[in-house]
N, C-alpha and C positions, 0 to 999 in steps of 0.2 A: 649187470649183465646189460648188453646193448643189442636188441633184438633176439636174444637166444645167445650171445656171446658173453663169456665171462671173462673178466678182467680183476686182478690181485691190485690192491690199493695199500700204498703206505705212506705215511707223512712224512716231507722232505724235512732236511734239517731247518729250513727258514720259519716253521712253524705255522706257514700258512698255503701250504702247496701240497697237494695229495698228485703224486705218481700211480700212474695205473698199467698194468701189465697184463697182456694178453695171456690166457691159461686156458684155454678149452672152449669147449660149447656145453651149454646147459643140455640135459634132456628135456623131455617134453611137458614135464611135471615141474620143472626147475628146481632139481633137487640135488641135482647130481652134477660133477663136471666133467666129462671126457678131455682129457687132457691130451689124447691123442692128436684130436682133428685140429688141423692146421690153417693157418690164414692164407690167402694168396698171397706168392711171393712179391706182389706190388703192393699189399697191404701194410697199413701202421700197425705196429706191433704193441708199440707204447705212447701213451699220451699222458697229459698231466692238469690240473684245474687248481687255477689260483683264487683263494677265498678273501673276503673282506675283513676278517678276522682270525686270529690263531685258531689253528685245525686241532682238536682233538679227539678221543673217541666221546668223550661226555658232549663235549659241544657241539660236533656233529649230529650227536642222536637229540641234542636238546632242539637244535633246528627242525629236525626230521618230525617230533614229536608236537612242536607247536604250530609249524606250517607246513608239515607235508612234503617241503622241498629245501634243499639248497641250491641258491643261487648263484652261478662262479662263471668266471670268465677262462673257456677252454685257451690256452697258449699255445696247444700242439694239438689241434681238432680232429674229432675224425666223425665220417658219416658212416650212418648204418645203409646199405644199400638192398634191396628186395633178394638177391640170391644169397645176403647173409656174410658178405666180405666188408670189411671196414676200410673206406679210404681217407686220405688226407682232405680235408673242405675248408678249411680256414674257416669254420661257423663256431657259434657257442651255444649251448643247451642246458637243461636244466638237470641236475643231479636228484633222485631221492633217495634219501638215506632209510634204507630199509634193511633189516638183518646184519644188523652190525656186532653180532653177536661176541664174534672173536676177536673185537679191538681192530681188525685190520682190514675186513672186506666191507666194501659200500655196493649197492646193486643200484646201476646206471639204468635211470627208466626214460626211455626217451624214442618214439618213433618220430615226434615233431621237435625238429630241431628250430625251437624259434624265440629263443631266451638269446637277449644283445647284451651289451654290456651294461645296458641303462637296470637289467636285472627284471626286465617285464615278461612275463608268459604269456604271450600272442595265440597260442595254440588254443586258449580255453575261448577263445572269441572267435574262431574261425569262422561257424557256421552264421554269426550275427553279419559278421564283416564281410564274407562273402554275399549274403543277402543286400546289403547295402551296394557293395561294390557292383551286382546284376545290374541294380535300379540306378544307380551313377552313372555306368556305361551305356545304359538306354536312353539317355538324356542329350539331346542337340548340346554339340561343343566344337569348339573351334581353338585351333593354335594361333596366340596373339606374340609379335616381338614385337619387343622396344630396345632403345638404346641406354646403358648406363650413363652416368655423369661422367666416367672413364672410360668411354666407347666399348664397350663390353656388349654383344647380340645378348640379351634378356628372353627368355621365353614363359609363358605362361598358357594356362588352359582357362577359357573362359566358357561359362555354363549359364545360358541367359536363362530368366527367369520362366517357370513353368506356365503355361498359358491357364487362365481362370477357369477353372470348371465348374459347371453349378452342382451344387449340392456340398461343394469341398471346401476344405479353408485352402488347397492348393491354387498357387498363380498370384501374380503381384496385382494390387489394387494401385501402388504405387511404385516409384522406382527405387530398390533397394537390394546392395550388392554388399556381398562379404569378401573381403580380401582377404584371404587364407596362405599364412605362412607356415611352412613345415620345418621337422627339426633336423639337425645335425645327421649329414649323409643319406638323408632323405629325399621325397622330390614330391613335387605338387599335387600330385595324383593318388600321392599311397598315403598320408599323411589323414585325409580329409574324408575318406571312404565312410566313416561313422558318422561323420557331422553333415554329409551333403544329404543323408535324408531328413535332418532336422531342417536345414536351410532353405533347401528348394523347395519342400512341403510349405513351408512357410513366406513363399513368395519371394524369396530371395535370388537373384542371381550371384554365380559363385565365380572368383576369379582365383586361380590357384598359382602363381608364379612360382618355378623354379629358382631358389637362390642360384647368386653367384658361383660358379664352379662346383653346379648340381644340374643333374637332371640334363635337361637339353639349353641350357644357359651357358655362356662362355665364362671364362675365369679360370686362374691357374690356383688361387691363392682364395679361400674360403673366408667372408666377411665376419662371422660370428654376431653378427647384429651391428656393427661398428659401421660396417660398409654398406649392408642389407638395409639399413633404415632410409639412406639415399635413394635405395632402388626401390624402395617402397613408396617415397614421393613420385617417381616415376610413374608407379602403377596406377597410384591415386589420379595423377592428371590424367594418364590414358582414359578411366571410368568415366571423370569428369567430362572430359571432350568426345567419349563416346555415346555416353548416355544423357547431359547435359545437366546445365546449373543445379537441377532441381533435385537431383541424385541423393540419396543417403546412403552413407557407407559406414561399414564396420570393418575394424583389423581384428582379425581374430590370429593369435600366434600360438604355438606350440613348440615347447620346450628353446632352440635356439632361435625359432620362430617367433615365440614368447618375448625373448629378448630384444628382438629386432622391432617388434611395436611399442615394446616399452622405450627402448631407447630412442623410435620415433615419435614419441610424444613429447618429448622436449623442443622436437621444432618447429616451426610455423607451417602447423598444418591447413589444410584449406579448409572451410567452415562447411563443405558437405561431410567432412569426417564426425560422426557425431558419438561414435565410443569406441572402445577398445577392450579386446577380452585376451588376457593373457593366462596361457598355461602352462604349468610348471618351468617358467623361466627364470634362466640365471641373472646373476648381479654382473658380474663380467666374464668376459674369457680366462682374466687371471686368477679369480677367486673361483672358478667353477675347476679350471684347471690343478689348483692348487687342491683343492679339497680331492679330486679323483686321485692325484697322487700320493696324497696323505691316506685315505682311506680305501681304496684299491690296490693301491702298490705298494704301500709303507715307505715311502719315498719323501724325504723333504722337500719344500718348493725350491730350495736354494741349492746348486747351480741353475737346475731346468729352467724355472719359470724364468729368470733375470735374462738368461741366456737368448731363451723363446721371444722373449719380449725385443732385444735390439736384434735379432734376425728378422722377426714379424716387421718391425718399422723400418727394416732396409729392404725387405722384398715383398710385403703387402701393403705397408704403406700406413698402418697404424699401429699402436699400442696393446699392450694386453689388457691395459685398465684405462686406457685413453677414453673408452666410451661404458660408464657405467649406468646399469637401469637404476640405482639409485639415485644417482644425481640427474638423471635425466627427468624423472618423474617428479622432481620438487620443482620443475618449470612446466610440468603440464597442466594443461587446461581441459583438454577433453576427460570425460567420464571414464573411468576403467574398472571391469571386473576381473579380479585375480582369481584364478583357480590351482588349486595344488592339492597332490596327495601326502596322506601324513608318513606313510612309509616310501619315498622318494627315496633311494638311495645313491643316486646317481647326479640329482641336481634338490640337495637337500632341503626341506620344508621352511628352516629358517630364513634362507634367502628370500623367500616370497613375504614373510612375513616381514624380514628388512627393508624390502623394496615397498610395501604397503604402507609401512609408517612412514615413509619419505613423500609418498605421494600428495600432491599439493590440489589436485582434481577430486572432484566427487568420485568416492571409491566403494566398492563392495568387493567380500571375499567369499569365495567356498572353499571349504575345505572337506576333503573327499577320504572318509576314514579310511585304512589301509588300502588305499591305492598307490602302486608305486608308478614310477615315471611314465609321464602320457599318459597312465592307465585310467584316470577320473572317470572319463566319458562311459568308459565300459564298464567300471566298477559300480558306478551308480548313474546310469542314463537319466531314470527320473530326477533327481536332485540338479544333474547338470544343466538337462533342460529347462526345470524349472527355474532356475539362476538366470540362464539365458532370457526368458522369457519375460521373467520382472524388471530385469535390465534393459532389455530393448522397450519394455513398454514402458520406463521413463524417460528413455533418452531419446527414441525415435518419434 
């Protein structure tokens, strides 16, 4: 049921898709279905969900027993409205398997539709994130614009360091800046809501760029780190020019942003860059897309990936494996802290290990047990912040 609406589930012939069809409205106790109750004419009466593996009653029940959830990608999604009707919304959410006694019915649990393709349930962290967001937006900040190497207008939001307050650790004794790079389809002000409390309260200024083709930055084609690493140099140069040669800079990236900072590690970085923090980075667009095709859509890499590589070279100006984080960190001189969740199904944990093993510069790694994609900070905030503290103490 979705907010009291009941749907009948059946496994499709492909073995990993469940089709859902509206069958009525549940009573208040959730025990009976009124099949005579109809949806609005404009409402979606069917939708389906594709899972990362074969769907059977046994394996669905097993997932529900072990984790309480089945994470899926809704192909023809619906959103439950307060009035009780179901509209098409193009979103993803979590299915909770409960009462699959007849082998054909699954109960849908979902007032908060916050699951993305990455499989991370952000609704559980909403109170923490709202508190951090309120704190973040209370601080002084300004828009900054720069021009990329290929003429695009790039946007970032700059938060100056907090002023030192007597009797607290907040505020800056020296000039420290964290330049934070967001993930795919996100923007600067979204991915670092949580970590704003960490950096700002420890005396860091924060610069939050929107990657090209994201947020307020111009661009038609996403750089997937390959082009964004060159944009990172633009933002580093802006910080040095704005705050002076004695500024100390940390590059922090999450997901695609993590790939960006790792790919930048192979460039000739200014001496003001003291360290890099990479959270759940992928090795290259080619390798992560190959993983997604195989594990989420059960499709081979050929011909999609070679075709995309040719098209991408022609339109975006770079190849899918032209810039690989494993090759770039082999040239790195700046210390790097690697962070990755062990339950990341979108960018698998083994990619982090592969990059780590190739890294030539001083390095540390934090494995967050049970964390899904980009969830590590929220899953184990204490360990994450301790790892940052220890890393920065060594390099700053």
